[in-house]
Every structure is written in structure tokens, then in C-alpha cells.
N, C-alpha and C positions, 0 to 999 in steps of 0.2 A: 257509451259504447256498449254494443250487445256481445255477450258471451254465448257461443253456440254449443258448448259442451257442458251439459248439466244433467241433473238427475232429479226426477219427480217421484214423489211418494204420495199416494191417495188412501185415504182411511174412510170406510163406510160411516155415512152420517145423514141424518134427516134433520133438516131445518124447517121450522115453522115460524112465520114472521106475521105480524099485524093484529088487527081486531079479532079477538076470540081465537087466537091460535091455540090456546090452551085446550080448547075443545078437542083437540087431536090426541091429548095425553093418554085416554085409555086405549086408543088404537095402538100407541107406542108399547103399552104394557103387554098388550096381546101379541104384537110382533116379537117381543122379547121373551114371550111365554112366561111372563112374571106374574105372581099372584099376591106378593107381599111387598109392595114398594114402600121405602122408608124415606120420609122427608128430612132433610138436614137444612137448617136455616138460623137465623139469628132472632133475638127477641122482638126487635122492632117490627120486622116483616110479618111475624106471627102474632103480635099482640096489640099492634097499632094500625094494622091494615087488614082487609078482609081477603086477602090473597090466599093464605093457607087454608082458611075455611072453604074458600071457592075451590081450591085443588082437591080438598077432602071430598067435597060434594061430587066432583067429576069422577074421583076413583072409587068412591063407595067402598064396597068391602075390600078393594085392591089396595087400600091403604093401610099399612101394617102399624105405623106409628109415625111420630113427629119428634125430633130432636130440635129444639128451638134455642139452645144456649151457646151456639157457635159465636166466638168473639172475633174482634177485629185482629188481623194477622195470624188467625189460625194457630192459637196456643195449643202446646201438646195436651196439657190436661184436658181441655174441652174436647179435642179429637178423641182421646182415649174414652172419655164418657159417651161420646157419640157412637164410637165403635162398639162399646158394651150394650148401649141401648139397641143398636141395629142387630146385634148377635141375639139378644134376648128376644127381639121381635121375630127372629127367623128371616131376616130380610133377604130377597132374592133380586132386589134392585134398589138403587139409591137414587133420589132425586134432590139435587142441590138447588136451592132457592136463594139467589142473592147475587153478590159480585164476587170479586177475586178471592177474598179471604175465605167465604163459605165454599166455593167451588174448589179451590185448592185443598181446603180441609177435607171435603167429601172423597176426594181421590185417595187421600191418605187413610181415611176410613176404610175404603175398599182394599187399600194394601194391607192394613193390619187386620182386617177380617180374614185375609188369605194366607198371609205369610207368617209362618211358625218359627220366627226368629226374632231375638230382641231388636227393639227399635234402632239401637245404636249400629247395628249390623245392616240395616236397609237403607242408610243414608249415605249421601256423597262423603267419601273420606278425603281428609287433607293431610297427607304425609308431610313431615317436615322439609324434606326434599322431594322435588319431582312434581309432576301433574296431578291434579285432582283426580280421584277414581269413583265412578258411579257404579254401584254394584247392580248386577242384573237380577231382577226380581221375577221369577219364573212362574210362580203359582197362578192359576186362573183366577180372574177377578170378576165379581158380579157386575152387571152393566150399570151405567151411570146415565142420567138424564139431567141436563142443566137447564134450569128456568132462570133467565137473567132479569135482574131488576136494575141494573145498570151496566153500561159497556165495559167490558174487560176483555184483555187478551188471554186471561186464564181460561175463557170459556172452552176451548177445544183443544187445550195443550195437555202434555202428559206429565209435566213437572210441577212439583209443589214445594213451597217454602213454608216452614213451620217454625214458630217462635218457641224457644225452649230456654227456661231461666237457668238452666244448668250449663249452657255453652256459650261461647263468646262469639258465636255467629248463629245464623239460622240453619235448621235442619233441612236438607235439601232432598227430596225424593224424586225418582223419576221411573216411570212404567208406562209405556205406550199403551198397554192394555187398559189404563185408566182412562183413555180418551172417551168422550161421550159418545152413546149411540144416537142421541138426539139433542138437538137445541132448540129452545123456545124464546123468541122475541115477542113475547105477548105485549100488546100495547098498553092494556091496563096494568100489567105487571111492572113495566118499566115506568109508569107514571106513579108507582107507589114511593119511588125513590124521592127524598127531598132535593130542592134544586141545588142545595150545596154539594150533595153526593153527586148528582148528575154532572155538575160543573166540574168537580174534581176529578172524576172518572174520565170525563171527556177530555180534560186538559192532558191527562196522562196518555190517551190514545193519540191526541194531537202531536204531543211531544215526540212519542216514538215513531210517528208517521214522518215527522220533519227530519228526525235524526237518520231514519232509513233513506231519505231522498239524498243524503251525502254520499251515496255509493257511486263510484266512478265506473264500475263495470257490472252490468246486470244482464241475465238472460231476458229475453222478450216476456216471459210470464212474469217474472219478479217485477220487471219495470212497470207493467201494466198494473199489477196489484198495488205497488207503491205509489204511484201517481193517483190512482183512483182512491186509495185509502187517505191520502193527505187532502185531496179535493173534498171528499165526504167529511171528514173531520173538521177542517177548516169552516167550511160552509155551516155545519151543524152547530159549531160552537157560537157563531154569531146569532143563533137563533135558540139557544139553549133555554133562554129565560122564558119561552113560551110554554108555560107549564101545564097547558091543557092539551098540548099537541105532542103526540109520542113520535112524531117524524123525525125530529133532530136526534132523539135517544136511539131510534132503530137505525139512523145513518150511521152514528156512533159504533153501534154494534157491528154494523156492516164493516166499517172500517177496521175495527180490532180484528174481525174474522179475516179480512184480506191481508192483514199483517201476519197472521198465523199461516195462511195459505202460502204466502211467499216464502216462508221458512221450508214448507214441504216441497216448494217448487225449486229450492237450491239456495234460496237467499240466506245470507249469514246477517245476524244481528248486528247493525251498525258497521258491517264489513270491515271490522278491525279498526275503526278510527277511534283514537284514543279517548277524544272528548266524550263521545257517546258512551263508550265503556265505562269510564270513570263517573260520569253523572249517575249512570244507572246503578253502579256500586255504591256510591255516596248515598244516593236517594233511598236505596233499600235499606241502608243502614239508618239513615234518618228516620224514615217513617216506622221502622220495626222497633226501634228504641224509644220512640216518643209517640205514645197512641193518639194524641191529639192531632198529629200531622198526616195528612193524606198522601198517597203515592203522587198524585198530580201535583200538590203543592211543593213537594220534595223536588220532583224533576224541575219544576218552574223555577224555584229558588236557587238551584245550583247551576242552571244551564249556562247563563252569561259569563259568569266567572270562570268556569271550567273551560269553555270555549276560548276565552281570552288567554288563559294560562296554557293550555295544552293544543290548541288549534294549529300552532305552527308545526306540529308534527305531521299534519295532514291537511296541507294547504288546499289541494284540489277538492277534497271532500268539503271543507269549509266554504269554499267559493260555491259549491252546488247548494249548500244550505242557505247561503246568503241570497243566491239566485232564486230559490224557491220563495223568498220573501221580499222579491223585487229590490234587493240591496245589492246587487252586483250587476256589472257589466263587464264585457271582455277587454275593455281598455284599462281596467283598473289594474294596478299592480297586485300580483298574486299575494304578496306579503300582507296586504291589507284585508285579505279575506277573513282572518279570524276575528278582527276588530268589527268589521262590517256585519258579519253572522252573529256577533254576540249583541251587538247594539240592536239588531233587527229581532232577534229572539227575545230579548228583554222588553222591547216594545210590544211584541206580539202578546206576551203573556200580561204584561201590565194592562193593555187595553181589555183583556178578558177579566180584570179583576184579580189575577193571581200574583203571588209574591215573586219577587225577583232577587231576594237576599235571604239567607237563613236567618239573620237576625229579625226578620219579620215573623217568624214562626213561634216566638217565645221559646226558643231553645237555647240554654246557655252554652257559651263558648267552650267552657271547660269539658263538655261533653265530646269534645271533638275527637280526642285520643280514642274513646271507646268506639265512636263511629268508624275510625280509621281501621280499627282491628276488625270490625264486622266486614267492612268493604274489601279487605285483603283476603276474605274467604267467601267469594261469590261465584260460583261456578260459571254462571251465564256470562259474567262479564270477563272473567279471567280464568278459563279453564286451564291454561298452561302456567298460571301463577307468575306472570310477568310483573305484576304490581309489587311483588315483594322487593324487587330491585330498586323500586322507586318509592319506597316507603317515606323517606325524609321529604322528597318533593312533593308527593301526594299530601302529606300532612301540610305543608305550606299553601297548596292549592285549596284544600278544605277550609283552612282558617280564613283564607281570602274571601270565602263566599259570605262570611258573616257581614 
């Protein structure tokens, strides 16, 4: 069904894709009137691939420095070191090179360079009673350019989740002024990622595309974006093993970009269906607490169980997910939709070589309680804090996923 009442927000952005896309990098610095670009990346891309050296060659004197010690899940200590290095370099533009963790971390670097308040005052607040509160961060931010090495929905968003050893959940930052001014899907940059990373990030994109198809009412722009995102992601994942071909990886970048665009066009993540929201929250807790687990693997391992347990709350949405995987027809009883969707989702991810149970991820079951506490403080999944009323049942659902 189409919804005709909606709101669209556009943000200025230039996107460069394909062979030698990075050749446009100096022109983007000039466009931003930047002369001291500072690169943020991880050790692997800096020390085991020629990508950063290539970028330094393109930037010449415009490169003010490189911080190459960003870690998985954007830990706060690494972000603070990156901020200090960027400040010492007098950076006037940041370039994130990597996937989700590096891109989110670079947004927080921009925030911490600009905001003159303690970090604890800049993050989403979770009062004991009532909805979560995201503070407004008003200081101007220096521009950001994102160079992707793997597909990620973090590529052009405004929110960031940071790992902190001192909190029982991730630190969440949100500032629309940290959206990138330019994106690069450079073919050679994307081919620097090992196949395991490309497959894991691709699975995360495909999972979100599938969950979004559970929507029962979409405006025409959102519907177009979601259908195309799913088509691109599903096709790309069947070809992801072609390690010399950047095409599938660029298709996955495009699918993730469309997922973000649908949010700007009025789409709401998972359109309030419980299974999608809970999988998202559980998965975030799972990969945040266990560094060896990827986001894609976490999503896949949880999906079937959560859909079976919670799908009955949103039968129409589950029927649409099953339909997207050719596991539904209009003559089937609606009550069978969760089981059909769960079986089809498990089969999809199993065929892609992804896990379908948490127990396959070498994560001990006794960690479930800590994961649950993380999941109960996830703004994207539960801004109104409905999960608190369901704590006991959500614990049961999580344990069933082993």
C-alpha cells in the first residue's frame, strides 16, 4: 500500500564510483577549501595495502597526517587519540578510510574536535523512566569525506555508536553536521577488503534490506529504494566470491546507500515490526561485546529464532518477508507467516555460508545477560524504551537463539 503523505530531506553530497574514483579526491578538497586533510583508518588498510600511500600521493601537501590505529567497534580511547592527532595536525577536513567502525569513529572525532563539553554530555541519555534523549550538538563541524573499503550503511548517516569499557551499553552520538560531503566507492579501494569482510558486511546490508521489505505501508519513493536495495544486495551476495571484480562490492555499497536514502524519504527502520527491532538490538550487543563476531554474522545468527518467537506480533510484516524469499502465497494461513519467514531466512543465510545460531559463533551462553542489558539501551531499535517492559521474555528469546 502506498502512503501519499510524507516528508523528504535532502543533504548535499557528491558520490564517486568505479575505477580510479579516488582521482577526484584533490578536487573535493579544493571544493571544501581544505588544505590540511587528516586521514583516519585502521592498521590493516594502512600497513597491508597500498591504499593510504596511494591517497597520500593524490593529496600531496594537502595531507596533514594519518591516524591508522582505529579499532573494531570504534572504542573511545582510540577515538580520543585520533582527535588529539587531528587537533595537533590542525586538520580542516577528515577522511575516513574503511567500513562502519572507522566511519562512525571519524564522525565522533569531528564532534570532539568541535564540542567543548565532557563526552558524557554529548551522548544519548537513558533516564530511568521515560524515552531516551539525544542532546543537540550545535558547534560547527569540519567536513568529512568517506572512502569505503566495504559496504556499510554508516557511509552517509549522522549517528555513531562508540564502545566504552565504563558503560553497560554503547555511547551513541548523533549530529547531522557530521554527514559526509563526499563518498568514494573506488574499485581498487573496495578490493583491498578480504573476502570474509566483504561477505560479512554484505550480509548485514542484505539482512537490513530484507527486514525493510516487511513494511506494509510505504510511500512510493521508499518502496522503490527498498525493492532495489534488496535486488542489488541479493544479487551481489551470489557473486561476492569473485575477488577480482569490484562490481558486487559496488552494488552492495549502492544497496546500503539506498537504505539510507529511504530513511531521508520518510522510511522508518523496520517500520516498527518487533522482530527486526529486536534482532538489531541483540546483534549490536553481540558484536559489540565479542570482537571476533561481525555485524553480518550476528544478524544472521539471530534472525530465524527471533522471527519465530516474535513474528506473531506482526503477521502481515512476516508474510511480506516470506514473500520476498518466495516462501509465501496468498492462500497460506497468515498464522504460518512467521515460521515460513524464519525458515526461508535461515535457508538464505545458510546458503551464503553465514551462521544461523549464536552457538556457532563461539560465544558462551552465560554472556546472554550482559547482551540483554546492552540491547535494552539501543536508541535506534527502541527510542521509546518499550523493551524494558519485555525484559523477561526478551531474555527467553535471546537464550533460544543459541
